[in-house]
C-alpha positions as a LaTeX table, in Angstrom:
\begin{tabular}{lrrr}
\hline
Residue & $x$ (\AA) & $y$ (\AA) & $z$ (\AA) \\
\hline
Met1 & 207.35 & $-19.87$ & $-70.22$ \\
Thr2 & 205.23 & $-17.13$ & $-68.09$ \\
Leu3 & 202.10 & $-18.14$ & $-67.04$ \\
Val4 & 199.09 & $-16.05$ & $-68.43$ \\
Lys5 & 195.99 & $-15.44$ & $-66.29$ \\
Val6 & 192.72 & $-13.40$ & $-67.87$ \\
Cys7 & 190.47 & $-12.48$ & $-65.18$ \\
Gly8 & 187.23 & $-11.09$ & $-64.87$ \\
Leu9 & 185.30 & $-13.57$ & $-67.13$ \\
Arg10 & 181.36 & $-13.07$ & $-66.85$ \\
Arg11 & 179.43 & $-14.23$ & $-69.86$ \\
Glu12 & 179.55 & $-17.68$ & $-71.05$ \\
Glu13 & 180.62 & $-16.30$ & $-74.66$ \\
Asp14 & 184.09 & $-15.48$ & $-72.66$ \\
Ala15 & 184.59 & $-19.24$ & $-72.44$ \\
Asn16 & 184.82 & $-19.11$ & $-76.23$ \\
Ile17 & 187.38 & $-15.98$ & $-76.50$ \\
Val18 & 189.75 & $-17.91$ & $-74.02$ \\
Asn19 & 189.35 & $-21.33$ & $-75.95$ \\
Ala20 & 190.71 & $-19.89$ & $-79.06$ \\
Cys21 & 194.11 & $-18.49$ & $-77.12$ \\
Leu22 & 194.60 & $-20.91$ & $-74.08$ \\
Pro23 & 195.68 & $-18.91$ & $-71.23$ \\
Asp24 & 196.94 & $-20.91$ & $-68.36$ \\
Tyr25 & 194.53 & $-19.52$ & $-65.60$ \\
Ile26 & 191.10 & $-17.58$ & $-66.27$ \\
Gly27 & 189.50 & $-15.76$ & $-63.08$ \\
Phe28 & 186.14 & $-15.56$ & $-61.59$ \\
Val29 & 185.77 & $-12.60$ & $-59.38$ \\
Phe30 & 183.56 & $-13.31$ & $-56.52$ \\
Ala31 & 184.08 & $-9.63$ & $-54.60$ \\
Pro32 & 182.27 & $-6.72$ & $-54.97$ \\
Ser33 & 182.78 & $-5.60$ & $-58.59$ \\
Lys34 & 181.29 & $-4.91$ & $-62.00$ \\
Arg35 & 182.29 & $-8.17$ & $-62.90$ \\
Arg36 & 181.29 & $-9.99$ & $-60.08$ \\
Val37 & 179.48 & $-13.11$ & $-60.83$ \\
Ser38 & 177.53 & $-15.79$ & $-58.76$ \\
Ala39 & 178.77 & $-19.41$ & $-58.18$ \\
Gln40 & 175.80 & $-20.76$ & $-61.01$ \\
Glu41 & 177.15 & $-18.33$ & $-63.56$ \\
Ala42 & 180.76 & $-19.37$ & $-63.05$ \\
Arg43 & 180.12 & $-23.44$ & $-63.22$ \\
Arg44 & 178.07 & $-22.28$ & $-66.83$ \\
Ile45 & 181.53 & $-20.39$ & $-68.13$ \\
Arg46 & 183.71 & $-23.22$ & $-66.38$ \\
Asp47 & 181.65 & $-26.13$ & $-68.20$ \\
Arg48 & 182.43 & $-24.17$ & $-71.75$ \\
Leu49 & 186.12 & $-23.87$ & $-70.98$ \\
Asp50 & 188.81 & $-25.97$ & $-72.56$ \\
Ser51 & 190.17 & $-28.52$ & $-70.19$ \\
Gly52 & 193.65 & $-27.13$ & $-69.94$ \\
Ile53 & 192.60 & $-23.86$ & $-68.09$ \\
Ser54 & 192.59 & $-23.60$ & $-64.80$ \\
Cys55 & 189.88 & $-21.82$ & $-62.87$ \\
Val56 & 190.53 & $-18.85$ & $-60.33$ \\
Gly57 & 188.21 & $-17.58$ & $-57.85$ \\
Val58 & 188.99 & $-14.13$ & $-56.54$ \\
Phe59 & 187.68 & $-13.24$ & $-53.27$ \\
Thr60 & 188.19 & $-10.36$ & $-50.48$ \\
His61 & 186.94 & $-10.56$ & $-46.73$ \\
Thr62 & 185.12 & $-13.85$ & $-47.30$ \\
Pro63 & 184.18 & $-16.08$ & $-44.97$ \\
Val64 & 185.57 & $-19.50$ & $-45.09$ \\
Glu65 & 182.61 & $-21.90$ & $-45.57$ \\
Glu66 & 181.66 & $-19.46$ & $-48.38$ \\
Ile67 & 184.77 & $-20.05$ & $-50.22$ \\
Val68 & 184.18 & $-23.76$ & $-49.73$ \\
Ser69 & 180.65 & $-23.53$ & $-50.92$ \\
Thr70 & 181.75 & $-21.86$ & $-54.25$ \\
Ala71 & 184.73 & $-23.73$ & $-55.20$ \\
Lys72 & 182.99 & $-27.00$ & $-55.04$ \\
Thr73 & 180.03 & $-25.37$ & $-57.18$ \\
Val74 & 182.39 & $-23.86$ & $-59.53$ \\
Gly75 & 185.34 & $-26.33$ & $-59.41$ \\
Leu76 & 187.73 & $-24.03$ & $-58.77$ \\
Asp77 & 191.37 & $-24.96$ & $-58.66$ \\
Val78 & 192.81 & $-21.87$ & $-57.38$ \\
Ile79 & 191.50 & $-19.29$ & $-54.67$ \\
Gln80 & 193.04 & $-16.39$ & $-55.07$ \\
Leu81 & 192.84 & $-14.10$ & $-51.62$ \\
His82 & 192.54 & $-10.30$ & $-52.63$ \\
Trp83 & 193.31 & $-8.74$ & $-49.34$ \\
Asp84 & 195.72 & $-9.06$ & $-45.88$ \\
Thr85 & 195.10 & $-12.38$ & $-44.98$ \\
Thr86 & 195.94 & $-13.61$ & $-41.75$ \\
Glu87 & 197.65 & $-16.55$ & $-39.92$ \\
Val88 & 194.03 & $-17.34$ & $-38.27$ \\
Tyr89 & 192.50 & $-17.07$ & $-41.64$ \\
Leu90 & 194.62 & $-19.07$ & $-43.45$ \\
Asp91 & 194.86 & $-22.11$ & $-40.63$ \\
Glu92 & 190.81 & $-21.79$ & $-41.08$ \\
Leu93 & 190.74 & $-21.90$ & $-44.73$ \\
Ile94 & 193.22 & $-24.67$ & $-45.05$ \\
Ala95 & 191.32 & $-26.92$ & $-42.31$ \\
Ala96 & 188.24 & $-26.52$ & $-44.23$ \\
Phe97 & 189.92 & $-27.61$ & $-47.62$ \\
Asn98 & 190.91 & $-30.76$ & $-45.26$ \\
Arg99 & 187.72 & $-31.35$ & $-44.04$ \\
Asn100 & 185.82 & $-30.85$ & $-47.63$ \\
Ser101 & 188.23 & $-33.29$ & $-49.55$ \\
Leu102 & 189.21 & $-30.27$ & $-51.78$ \\
Thr103 & 193.05 & $-30.45$ & $-50.79$ \\
Gly104 & 194.07 & $-30.26$ & $-54.28$ \\
Ile105 & 193.34 & $-26.52$ & $-54.46$ \\
Lys106 & 196.15 & $-24.21$ & $-54.29$ \\
Ile107 & 196.02 & $-20.67$ & $-52.74$ \\
Trp108 & 197.62 & $-17.37$ & $-53.82$ \\
Gln109 & 197.61 & $-14.39$ & $-52.19$ \\
Arg110 & 197.28 & $-10.78$ & $-53.05$ \\
Ile111 & 200.62 & $-8.75$ & $-52.15$ \\
Pro112 & 199.69 & $-4.61$ & $-51.91$ \\
Ile113 & 202.21 & $-2.28$ & $-53.71$ \\
Pro114 & 202.14 & 0.92 & $-53.12$ \\
Asp115 & 201.43 & 3.87 & $-55.33$ \\
Glu116 & 203.54 & 5.97 & $-53.68$ \\
Glu117 & 207.71 & 6.18 & $-52.42$ \\
Ser118 & 206.46 & 7.58 & $-48.99$ \\
Lys119 & 203.96 & 4.69 & $-48.19$ \\
Thr120 & 206.75 & 1.80 & $-48.62$ \\
Asp121 & 207.53 & 1.32 & $-44.90$ \\
Glu122 & 203.61 & 1.08 & $-44.29$ \\
Phe123 & 203.12 & $-1.56$ & $-46.71$ \\
Trp124 & 206.19 & $-3.43$ & $-45.58$ \\
Leu125 & 204.52 & $-3.68$ & $-42.38$ \\
Arg126 & 201.16 & $-4.55$ & $-44.14$ \\
Ile127 & 202.82 & $-7.83$ & $-45.69$ \\
His128 & 204.72 & $-8.62$ & $-42.49$ \\
Arg129 & 201.32 & $-9.18$ & $-40.68$ \\
Met130 & 200.90 & $-11.56$ & $-43.12$ \\
Pro131 & 201.19 & $-15.37$ & $-42.65$ \\
Asn132 & 204.75 & $-16.72$ & $-43.88$ \\
Leu133 & 204.50 & $-15.96$ & $-47.75$ \\
Ser134 & 206.23 & $-19.29$ & $-48.51$ \\
Arg135 & 202.80 & $-20.86$ & $-47.16$ \\
Phe136 & 200.91 & $-19.89$ & $-50.47$ \\
Asp137 & 201.27 & $-21.64$ & $-53.88$ \\
Ala138 & 201.88 & $-18.26$ & $-55.64$ \\
Leu139 & 201.83 & $-14.46$ & $-55.20$ \\
Leu140 & 200.41 & $-11.58$ & $-57.08$ \\
Phe141 & 201.62 & $-8.53$ & $-56.89$ \\
Asp142 & 198.47 & $-5.53$ & $-57.03$ \\
Ile143 & 198.74 & $-1.88$ & $-56.47$ \\
Cys144 & 196.73 & $-1.00$ & $-53.46$ \\
Val145 & 195.92 & 2.84 & $-52.75$ \\
Asp146 & 196.13 & 3.33 & $-48.84$ \\
Gln147 & 193.89 & 0.69 & $-47.03$ \\
Ser148 & 192.23 & $-0.45$ & $-50.45$ \\
Asp149 & 192.58 & $-4.42$ & $-51.13$ \\
Gly150 & 193.38 & $-3.22$ & $-54.85$ \\
Gly151 & 191.86 & $-4.66$ & $-58.40$ \\
Ser152 & 191.71 & $-1.19$ & $-59.49$ \\
Gly153 & 193.26 & $-1.98$ & $-63.08$ \\
Val154 & 196.14 & 0.53 & $-62.43$ \\
Ala155 & 199.47 & $-0.32$ & $-62.92$ \\
Phe156 & 201.73 & 0.42 & $-60.06$ \\
Pro157 & 205.35 & 1.98 & $-60.14$ \\
Trp158 & 207.77 & $-0.34$ & $-61.52$ \\
Glu159 & 210.73 & 0.73 & $-59.47$ \\
Ile160 & 208.86 & 0.25 & $-56.41$ \\
Gly161 & 207.69 & $-3.00$ & $-57.47$ \\
Lys162 & 211.24 & $-4.40$ & $-58.49$ \\
Arg163 & 212.42 & $-3.45$ & $-54.56$ \\
Phe164 & 209.27 & $-5.48$ & $-53.30$ \\
Tyr165 & 209.95 & $-8.41$ & $-55.97$ \\
Glu166 & 213.50 & $-8.56$ & $-55.20$ \\
Arg167 & 213.01 & $-8.95$ & $-51.06$ \\
Ile168 & 209.53 & $-10.82$ & $-51.63$ \\
Lys169 & 211.02 & $-13.57$ & $-54.05$ \\
Ile170 & 213.62 & $-15.11$ & $-51.13$ \\
Asp171 & 210.51 & $-16.39$ & $-49.63$ \\
Asn172 & 208.42 & $-17.31$ & $-52.89$ \\
Asn173 & 209.41 & $-16.52$ & $-55.84$ \\
Leu174 & 206.01 & $-17.52$ & $-57.76$ \\
Ile175 & 204.76 & $-14.32$ & $-58.49$ \\
Phe176 & 202.40 & $-13.04$ & $-60.76$ \\
Val177 & 202.04 & $-9.33$ & $-61.57$ \\
Ala178 & 198.84 & $-7.50$ & $-62.06$ \\
Gly179 & 197.57 & $-3.81$ & $-62.59$ \\
Gly180 & 197.26 & $-2.09$ & $-65.87$ \\
Leu181 & 198.39 & $-4.80$ & $-68.13$ \\
Asp182 & 197.58 & $-4.91$ & $-71.86$ \\
Pro183 & 198.57 & $-6.46$ & $-75.31$ \\
Met184 & 201.05 & $-3.34$ & $-75.74$ \\
Asn185 & 202.70 & $-3.43$ & $-72.36$ \\
Val186 & 203.25 & $-7.11$ & $-71.11$ \\
Glu187 & 205.96 & $-7.61$ & $-73.20$ \\
Glu188 & 208.20 & $-5.33$ & $-71.62$ \\
Thr189 & 206.95 & $-5.92$ & $-68.33$ \\
Val190 & 207.79 & $-9.50$ & $-68.55$ \\
Arg191 & 211.08 & $-8.59$ & $-69.67$ \\
Phe192 & 211.21 & $-6.37$ & $-66.36$ \\
Phe193 & 210.32 & $-8.62$ & $-63.87$ \\
Ser194 & 210.82 & $-11.83$ & $-65.29$ \\
Pro195 & 207.50 & $-12.83$ & $-63.19$ \\
Phe196 & 206.14 & $-16.31$ & $-62.73$ \\
Gly197 & 203.20 & $-14.96$ & $-64.41$ \\
Val198 & 200.72 & $-11.87$ & $-65.79$ \\
Asp199 & 197.58 & $-11.57$ & $-64.79$ \\
Ala200 & 195.19 & $-8.73$ & $-66.73$ \\
Ser201 & 191.32 & $-8.09$ & $-66.77$ \\
Ser202 & 190.05 & $-4.59$ & $-67.57$ \\
Leu203 & 192.40 & $-3.93$ & $-70.48$ \\
Leu204 & 191.47 & $-6.82$ & $-72.13$ \\
Glu205 & 187.97 & $-5.24$ & $-72.82$ \\
Thr206 & 185.81 & $-3.40$ & $-75.19$ \\
Asp207 & 182.86 & $-1.61$ & $-73.76$ \\
Gly208 & 182.97 & $-3.56$ & $-70.60$ \\
Phe209 & 183.22 & $-6.90$ & $-72.18$ \\
Lys210 & 186.41 & $-8.93$ & $-72.82$ \\
Asp211 & 187.45 & $-8.41$ & $-76.52$ \\
Asn212 & 188.61 & $-11.64$ & $-78.70$ \\
Asn213 & 191.60 & $-9.86$ & $-80.37$ \\
Lys214 & 193.00 & $-8.11$ & $-77.08$ \\
Val215 & 192.53 & $-11.29$ & $-74.92$ \\
Cys216 & 194.89 & $-13.60$ & $-77.69$ \\
Asp217 & 197.32 & $-10.51$ & $-78.35$ \\
Phe218 & 197.92 & $-10.32$ & $-74.82$ \\
Val219 & 198.22 & $-14.34$ & $-74.42$ \\
Ile220 & 200.55 & $-13.90$ & $-77.47$ \\
Ala221 & 202.85 & $-11.18$ & $-76.50$ \\
Ala222 & 203.40 & $-12.66$ & $-72.41$ \\
Arg223 & 204.39 & $-15.84$ & $-73.79$ \\
Lys224 & 207.18 & $-14.17$ & $-76.31$ \\
Val225 & 209.30 & $-13.27$ & $-73.87$ \\
Gly226 & 210.68 & $-17.06$ & $-72.33$ \\
Ser227 & 211.33 & $-18.58$ & $-69.21$ \\
His228 & 210.06 & $-17.46$ & $-65.57$ \\
Ser229 & 213.75 & $-16.85$ & $-63.77$ \\
\hline
\end{tabular}
C-alpha cells in the first residue's frame, strides 16, 4: 500500500484531524515557512498523536547539532533534508546521531525536479553531487525552480518526473512524490508513478489551516490504488 504523509501540522487540534484518518507520517516544518513550528510546539502536537503515526521533521540548511536537539525534544522518527545535501554533511549527521543514541532515526532526502525540460541536465548535476542515494532511507521528489529548495506546493511536470523516477529508482526505489497533491489528483498520481509514498500539505488546508475533510479524503484516495511496485 502507498504510504501517506500529511505535512505542515502546526496546531494542537491538527492532531485530532490526523488521528481520525491515520496517515503513516505527519510532518513538522522547521525550515523558513508560514507553517514553521518550534520544537516545543511540535512536541505538544506530537503528544496528542496516535502512536501509529510517525513524525517527520523537515529541515533546510540546518546545523547538525540543531537537528539533533530538535529530534530529541520532539521525538522525531524521520529527518527530511529538504536541500541539496553533501556527503560531508550526511556523514556528520549520522555521526551525531550515533553519539546521541539516535540511531533509529531515518533520513530522507529531497530530490529536486525541474519545472522545465531545458533544465534537466543542470538538475542531474545537482543530484550527482549529492551522496549516493542508496544511503538514504527514502527520497522525496519535489519541484525546485532554479536553485530553490522546493516546498512550493506546486506540481512538477509528470513526464519529466517520470524520467527522473525511472533512473533514480535503480539506486533507491523508496520514493515519495510531493508537490501539488490533493484529494482529487492523488489517486491518478499513485497510478502514474507507483510511488512508495505521497506527501501533501498546502492543498489539504482551508484558509491556511488543515481541513479535516480534505486531509481524510486525501488519505483515503491515496490508499485506494494498491501496493508500491
